[in-house]
C-alpha positions in Angstrom: 7.0 26.2 13.9 10.2 26.9 15.8 13.0 24.3 16.1 12.6 24.4 19.9 9.0 23.2 19.6 9.8 20.6 17.1 12.6 19.2 19.4 10.2 19.3 22.4 7.5 17.2 20.6 10.1 14.8 19.2 11.2 14.2 22.7 7.7 13.5 23.8 7.3 11.0 20.9 10.4 9.3 21.9 9.1 8.9 25.4 6.0 7.4 24.1 8.2 4.8 22.3 6.5 5.3 19.0 9.7 4.9 17.1 10.4 1.1 17.2 9.0 -2.3 18.1 12.5 -3.7 18.6 15.0 -2.4 21.2 18.8 -2.5 21.1 20.1 -5.1 23.5 20.5 -3.7 27.0 24.1 -3.9 28.2 23.8 -3.6 32.0 21.2 -3.9 34.8 19.6 -0.6 35.8 20.6 0.8 39.1 18.4 0.4 42.3 17.7 4.2 42.2 16.6 4.0 38.4 14.3 1.1 39.2 12.9 2.8 42.3 12.0 6.0 40.3 10.5 4.1 37.4 8.5 1.9 39.7 7.1 5.0 41.5 6.1 6.3 38.2 4.1 3.2 37.4 2.7 3.0 40.9 1.4 6.5 40.6 -0.3 5.5 37.3 -1.7 2.4 39.0 0.2 0.3 36.4 2.8 -1.2 38.8 1.6 -4.7 38.1 4.3 -4.8 35.4 6.9 -5.0 38.2 5.2 -8.1 39.9 7.9 -10.5 38.9 10.8 -8.1 38.4 12.8 -9.3 41.4 13.0 -12.9 40.2 14.3 -12.1 36.7 17.9 -12.5 35.4 20.0 -9.5 34.9 19.4 -9.4 31.1 15.7 -9.8 31.6 15.6 -7.0 34.2 17.5 -4.7 31.8 15.2 -5.6 28.9 12.1 -5.0 30.8 13.3 -1.8 32.3 14.3 -0.5 28.9 10.9 -1.2 27.5 9.0 0.3 30.5 11.2 3.4 30.4 10.3 3.9 26.7 6.6 4.3 27.5 5.0 7.5 28.8 2.6 5.5 31.1 0.5 8.6 31.9 -0.1 9.1 28.2 -1.0 5.4 27.8 -3.6 5.8 30.6 -4.9 8.9 29.0 -5.4 7.0 25.6 -7.0 4.0 27.4 -9.4 6.2 29.2 -10.5 7.9 26.0 -11.1 4.7 24.1 -12.6 2.7 26.9 -14.8 5.5 28.2 -15.4 7.8 25.2 -17.2 11.0 26.0 -19.6 12.0 23.2 -19.6 15.6 22.2 -22.8 17.4 21.1 -21.5 17.2 17.5 -20.9 13.4 17.7 -24.4 12.8 19.2 -26.0 14.2 16.0 -26.3 12.2 12.8 -23.4 13.2 10.6 -24.0 15.3 7.5 -22.4 13.6 4.5 -22.1 14.6 0.9 -19.7 13.7 -1.9 -16.6 15.8 -2.1 -17.2 19.0 -4.2 -16.5 19.0 -7.8 -13.7 21.4 -7.3 -11.8 18.7 -5.2 -12.3 15.8 -7.5 -11.4 14.4 -11.0 -11.5 11.1 -12.7 -9.3 9.4 -15.2 -12.4 7.6 -16.4 -14.0 10.9 -17.4 -11.2 13.4 -17.8 -10.1 14.5 -21.2 -6.9 13.1 -22.7 -5.2 16.6 -22.6 -5.7 17.0 -18.9 -4.4 13.5 -18.1 -1.3 14.0 -20.3 -0.6 17.4 -18.6 -0.8 15.7 -15.2 1.4 12.9 -16.3 4.1 15.2 -17.8 4.0 17.6 -14.8 4.4 14.7 -12.5 7.2 13.2 -14.4 9.0 16.5 -14.4 8.8 16.6 -10.6 10.2 13.1 -10.5 13.0 14.1 -12.9 13.9 17.0 -10.6 14.2 14.5 -7.7 11.2 16.0 -5.8 9.2 12.8 -5.4 9.5 10.1 -2.7 7.5 7.0 -1.9 6.5 5.6 1.5 5.4 2.0 1.5 3.3 0.8 4.5 4.5 -2.8 4.8 4.1 -3.8 8.4 1.8 -6.8 7.9 2.6 -10.4 7.9 1.0 -12.8 5.5 -0.7 -14.7 8.3 -4.1 -15.0 6.4 -2.2 -16.1 3.4 -0.6 -19.0 5.3 2.8 -17.3 5.7 4.7 -15.8 8.6 6.8 -13.8 6.3 6.2 -10.1 5.6 3.4 -9.8 3.1 5.5 -8.0 0.6 7.7 -11.2 0.3 4.7 -13.1 -1.0 4.7 -14.8 -4.5 1.1 -14.4 -5.9 1.8 -17.1 -8.5 2.9 -15.1 -11.6 4.9 -17.0 -14.2 8.0 -15.0 -13.1 7.3 -15.7 -9.4 8.1 -12.2 -8.5 7.2 -11.0 -5.0 5.0 -7.9 -4.3 8.2 -6.1 -3.2 10.0 -6.9 -6.4 7.1 -5.8 -8.7 7.0 -2.5 -6.8 10.7 -2.0 -6.8 10.8 -2.6 -10.6 8.2 0.0 -11.2 10.3 2.6 -9.3 13.3 1.5 -11.3 11.4 1.9 -14.6 10.0 5.3 -13.6 13.4 6.6 -12.8 14.4 5.5 -16.3 11.4 7.1 -17.9 12.1 10.4 -16.1 15.8 10.4 -17.1 14.9 9.8 -20.7 12.2 12.5 -20.7 14.3 15.1 -19.0 17.7 14.2 -20.6 19.3 13.5 -17.2 22.0 11.1 -16.2 20.4 10.1 -12.9 17.0 10.4 -11.3 16.2 9.0 -7.8 12.9 8.1 -6.2 13.8 7.3 -2.6 11.7 4.4 -1.3 10.9 4.5 2.4 9.6 1.1 3.6 7.7 1.2 6.9 7.8 -2.2 8.7 6.7 -3.4 12.1 8.6 -5.2 14.9 7.9 -8.7 13.4 8.6 -7.8 9.8 11.6 -5.4 10.0 14.3 -8.1 10.2 12.8 -10.4 7.6 12.2 -7.4 5.2 15.8 -6.2 5.6 17.2 -9.6 4.9 14.8 -10.1 1.9 16.0 -6.8 0.3 19.6 -7.6 0.9 19.3 -11.2 -0.5 17.8 -9.7 -3.6 20.2 -6.9 -4.0 17.4 -4.4 -3.5 15.8 -5.5 -6.8 18.1 -3.3 -8.8 17.7 -0.1 -6.7 20.6 1.5 -5.0 20.8 0.5 -1.2 21.1 4.1 -0.1 17.8 5.0 -1.7 15.9 2.3 0.1 15.3 3.2 3.7 13.7 0.5 5.8 12.2 1.9 9.1 9.8 0.7 11.8 6.4 2.0 13.0 5.8 2.4 16.7 4.2 0.1 19.2 1.8 0.6 22.1 1.2 -1.7 25.0 -1.7 -4.2 24.9 -4.3 -3.5 27.6 -6.8 -5.5 29.5 -10.4 -4.6 29.2 -10.1 -2.4 32.2 -7.1 -0.6 30.9 -4.2 -2.4 32.6 -0.9 -3.1 30.8 -0.7 -6.8 29.9 2.5 -8.9 30.2 3.5 -11.4 27.6 5.8 -13.0 30.1 7.3 -12.1 33.4 9.9 -10.1 31.7 8.1 -8.8 28.5 5.2 -6.3 28.0 2.7 -7.3 25.5 2.8 -4.8 22.7 1.3 -4.3 19.2 2.1 -2.1 16.2 0.1 1.2 16.5 -1.7 0.9 13.1 -1.1 2.4 9.8 -1.8 5.8 11.3 1.5 5.4 13.1 3.1 6.4 9.9 3.2 10.1 10.9 5.1 9.6 14.2 7.4 7.1 12.6 8.4 9.6 10.0 9.7 11.7 12.8 11.3 9.3 15.1 13.0 7.4 12.4 14.4 10.6 10.9 12.8 9.8 7.5 11.3 13.3 7.3 14.7 14.7 7.9 16.1 12.6 5.0 13.4 13.7 2.8 14.2 17.4 3.7 17.9 16.8 3.0 17.0 15.4 -0.4 14.8 18.3 -1.3 11.6 16.2 -1.5 8.4 18.1 -2.2 5.8 15.3 -3.0 5.2 12.0 -1.2 3.2 9.0 -2.4 2.1 6.6 0.3 0.4 3.2 -0.2 -0.1 -0.4 1.2 2.1 -3.3 0.1 -0.8 -5.6 -0.6 -2.0 -3.9 -3.9 -0.2 -5.8 -6.8 -1.4 -3.2 -9.3 -0.3 -0.1 -7.5 1.3 2.5 -9.7 4.2 3.5 -7.5 4.9 7.3 -7.5 2.3 7.6 -10.3 3.3 10.7 -12.4 -0.4 11.4 -13.2 -1.3 11.3 -9.5 1.7 13.5 -8.6 0.8 16.0 -11.3 -2.8 16.1 -10.4 -2.2 16.6 -6.7 0.5 19.3 -7.4 -1.8 21.2 -9.7 -4.4 21.4 -6.9 -1.8 22.7 -4.4 -3.3 20.5 -1.7 -1.8 19.0 1.5 -3.3 15.6 0.9 -4.8 13.9 -2.1 -6.2 10.4 -2.4 -6.9 7.8 -5.1 -10.2 6.1 -5.1 -11.9 3.5 -7.3 -15.6 3.4 -8.2 -17.6 1.2 -5.8 -18.8 -1.9 -7.6 -22.3 -1.8 -6.2 -24.2 -0.4 -3.3 -23.5 -3.3 -1.1 -19.7 -3.6 -1.6 -18.2 -3.4 2.0 -15.7 -0.5 1.5 -15.0 2.7 3.2 -16.0 5.8 1.3 -14.1 9.1 0.9 -16.5 12.0 1.1 -17.2 15.1 3.2 -18.6 14.6 6.6 -19.7 17.7 8.5 -18.0 19.8 5.9 -14.6 18.1 6.3 -12.9 15.5 4.1 -13.3 12.1 5.8 -13.6 8.3 5.4 -16.9 6.8 6.4 -17.2 3.0 6.7 -19.8 1.1 4.9 -21.5 0.0 8.1 -22.1 3.7 9.0 -24.2 4.3 5.9 -27.8 3.3 5.6 -29.0 1.4 2.6 -31.0 4.3 1.2 -27.9 6.5 1.2 -25.7 3.7 -0.2 -28.1 3.1 -3.1 -28.6 6.8 -4.0 -27.7 7.6 -7.6 -25.8 10.7 -8.7 -28.1 13.1 -10.6 -25.1 14.5 -12.4 -24.3 11.2 -14.0 -26.3 8.9 -16.3 -26.5 5.2 -16.2 -27.3 4.6 -12.5 -23.9 5.8 -11.2 -23.9 5.8 -7.3 -23.7 9.2 -5.7 -21.4 7.7 -3.0 -19.0 5.7 -5.0 -15.5 6.9 -4.0 -14.0 3.6 -2.5 -11.0 4.1 -0.3 -8.0 2.1 -1.4 -5.3 3.6 1.0 -3.3 5.3 -1.8 -2.4 8.8 -0.8 -0.4 11.9 -1.7 1.2 14.3 0.8 2.9 17.6 0.2 6.2 17.8 2.2 5.0 21.1 3.5 2.1 19.3 5.3 4.4 16.6 6.6 6.6 19.3 7.9 3.8 20.3 10.3 3.3 16.9 11.9 4.2 18.1 15.4 1.3 20.6 15.3 -1.4 18.1 14.8 -0.2 14.5 15.5 -1.5 14.6 19.1 -5.0 15.3 17.7 -5.3 11.9 15.9 -7.6 9.5 17.7 -6.8 6.0 18.8 -9.2 3.0 18.1 -9.5 -0.2 19.9 -9.4 -3.7 18.5 -10.7 -6.3 20.9 -8.4 -9.3 20.6 -7.4 -12.6 22.2 -4.0 -11.6 23.7 -1.7 -14.3 25.1 -0.4 -13.0 28.5 0.4 -14.1 32.0 -1.8 -14.2 35.0 -0.4 -11.4 37.2 -1.3 -13.3 40.4 0.4 -16.6 39.6 2.7 -15.7 36.7 1.2 -18.6 34.6 0.9 -18.1 30.9 -2.6 -18.1 29.4 -3.8 -18.3 25.9 -7.4 -17.0 25.9 -10.2 -18.5 23.8 -12.1 -15.2 23.7 -11.1 -11.5 23.5 -9.4 -10.6 26.8 -8.0 -7.2 26.0 -7.5 -4.5 23.5 -4.8 -3.3 21.1 -4.6 0.4 20.3 -4.2 1.5 16.8 -4.5 4.7 14.7 -5.7 4.9 11.1 -3.8 6.7 8.3 -6.9 8.6 7.2 -7.8 10.1 10.5 -5.7 13.1 9.5 -8.2 14.0 6.7 -10.8 15.8 8.8 -8.0 18.2 10.1 -8.0 19.8 6.6 -10.3 22.2 5.0 -11.9 21.0 1.7 -9.6 23.3 -0.4 -6.5 21.4 0.9 -7.9 18.0 -0.1 -8.3 16.4 -3.5 -9.5 13.1 -4.8 -8.6 11.3 -8.1 -10.8 8.5 -9.3 -8.8 5.7 -11.1 -9.6 2.5 -13.1 -9.9 -0.4 -10.7 -8.8 -2.8 -13.4 -5.6 -0.9 -13.9 -4.8 0.1 -10.3 -6.4 -1.9 -7.5 -6.2 -5.6 -6.7 -5.6 -6.1 -3.0 -4.3 -9.3 -1.5 -6.2 -10.1 1.7 -7.3 -13.7 1.7 -5.8 -17.2 1.4 -5.6 -18.9 -1.9 -8.9 -20.5 -3.0 -11.1 -17.8 -1.4 -12.0 -16.4 -4.8 -11.9 -12.9 -3.7 -8.8 -10.6 -3.0 -6.6 -13.7 -2.9 -3.4 -14.8 -4.7 -5.4 -16.1 -7.7 -7.3 -12.9 -8.3 -4.1 -10.8 -7.8 -2.3 -13.0 -10.4 -5.2 -12.9 -12.7 -5.4 -9.1 -12.6 -1.8 -8.7 -13.4 -2.0 -11.1 -16.3 -5.2 -9.6 -17.6 -3.7 -6.1 -17.5 -0.6 -7.2 -19.5 -3.0 -8.9 -22.0 -4.8 -5.5 -22.5 -1.5 -3.6 -22.9 -0.3 -6.2 -25.5 -3.5 -6.1 -27.5 -3.6 -2.3 -27.5 -0.3 -2.1 -29.4 -1.5 -4.5 -32.1 -0.3 -7.8 -30.9 -2.4 -10.9 -30.7 -2.7 -12.9 -27.6 -3.9 -16.5 -27.8 -4.6 -18.9 -24.8 -3.4 -22.5 -24.6 -6.8 -23.3 -23.1 -10.0 -22.0 -24.5 -11.4 -22.0 -20.9 -8.8 -19.5 -19.8 -8.8 -15.7 -20.6 -5.6 -14.8 -22.4 -3.1 -13.2 -20.1 0.5 -12.0 -20.2 2.9 -10.9 -17.5 4.7 -7.7 -18.6 7.6 -7.0 -16.5 7.6 -3.5 -14.9 11.2 -3.1 -16.2 9.8 -3.2 -19.7 6.7 -1.1 -19.1 5.4 1.0 -16.2 1.9 1.6 -17.5 1.6 0.1 -20.9 4.1 2.3 -22.7 7.0 1.1 -24.7 5.5 -2.1 -26.1 5.4 -1.3 -29.7 8.1 -3.8 -30.5 5.4 -6.4 -30.1 3.1 -5.0 -32.8 2.0 -7.8 -35.2 3.3 -10.6 -33.0 1.3 -13.5 -31.7 1.9 -14.3 -28.1 0.8 -17.7 -26.5 -0.6 -17.1 -23.1 0.2 -17.5 -20.3 3.5 -15.8 -21.0 6.1 -13.4 -19.6 7.6 -10.4 -21.4 10.7 -9.7 -19.4 13.0 -8.1 -22.1 12.5 -6.1 -25.3 13.3 -9.0 -27.4 10.9 -11.3 -25.7 8.1 -12.5 -27.9 6.8 -15.8 -26.7 
């Protein structure tokens, strides 16, 4: 793709305002001619209600509203709204989808693979890390609203003895992996750049949290905090809603906004300048995530694929999780509600012991080749938008009065990160099944829920540490017979269970923390 084409597409993305949820403070009121031209654009798109109260605004308010409205391509907004509100079903979509598990050539499992293959993937991946070819993108736009916190979810303390936040645990895994790669390759310095994608509400707090904690031991220049884009909230008939007389109601464009954000934030340019070839992307709420996992990098690289994904084995046929499979001959994610019970309960004839045929649960943990991300401009416009019907606080456009609805009054537009999968052929997509107990414990619900909450996240970290400790020959005993023995092992001591031989023969009273080599509670 030529530079000219890329520049054109980037310009279009900028016009869509997909680069940021916050704007620089306007410094002056727009001219009458500028306002006239923009108003005409919105009138032509039948969205001129956004100017209903413009004339009564203060100069700063006028400047701010003008800047926001100018940042949208209102015709594109109308086009998206029409597609999601009045979807036209193609002949292909009207048929029942043909689904099958991914072909064996595209998949592997750390649960079944031989030790030699896993070791080779790990070593190959660690070599790529040692050669500074691996980067990490963290999707961290969410707030901890369900957890009872307005802070970014990454700031959350799940209740570990150390009281480390999700951000800190993940940062320390990067730090440790850099150290492991340096030692393995005999290099003085290895860098895994960490690109943290935030949203409008979480960017400022995230930046402050990292600054206050000195980037958790990582170098500031290698932690890049950027922002996903926003789209206007719409009424049920496609009209742009106003949060106030001077402010458009907007919402982040979903985790699928990652692709456009990589462009408009210049993150991809930074990756190119650093010589990055492999990218690991994941969500912040998984406390067990193996950030930049060498095994995953090595596996994905060995397949020469554009995208690879990690999955965990579905617990049972009724677990409400999306599944990664092939749909109509393309890699895809199918939601649990789209699969009938007979299909969900089908057993894999290739496996013994009643293993489900459709078991690859999506955990939003992906690999991208840089070569693929270098082609974003050629396919990003093909990604669909989805609607979420919400209760959106807004003003009455006739009276200007603020209303807080008690039922859904509009829609938020969002994209999903996995909507890119069907754009690939099966030979450019791979899937690695991993151990749920070692790699997946999401934080979704408030404390006390009993499922995917702070207590289960804390428990899973502690139990993992206990397993690692016992594996090297240490003994773990609980203070309470009612509690399962657990130990928090600092990521700075061990990335994945390695390097704990110094504890062999020791007795550790749980709950405990192993933070340094000499720690032996």
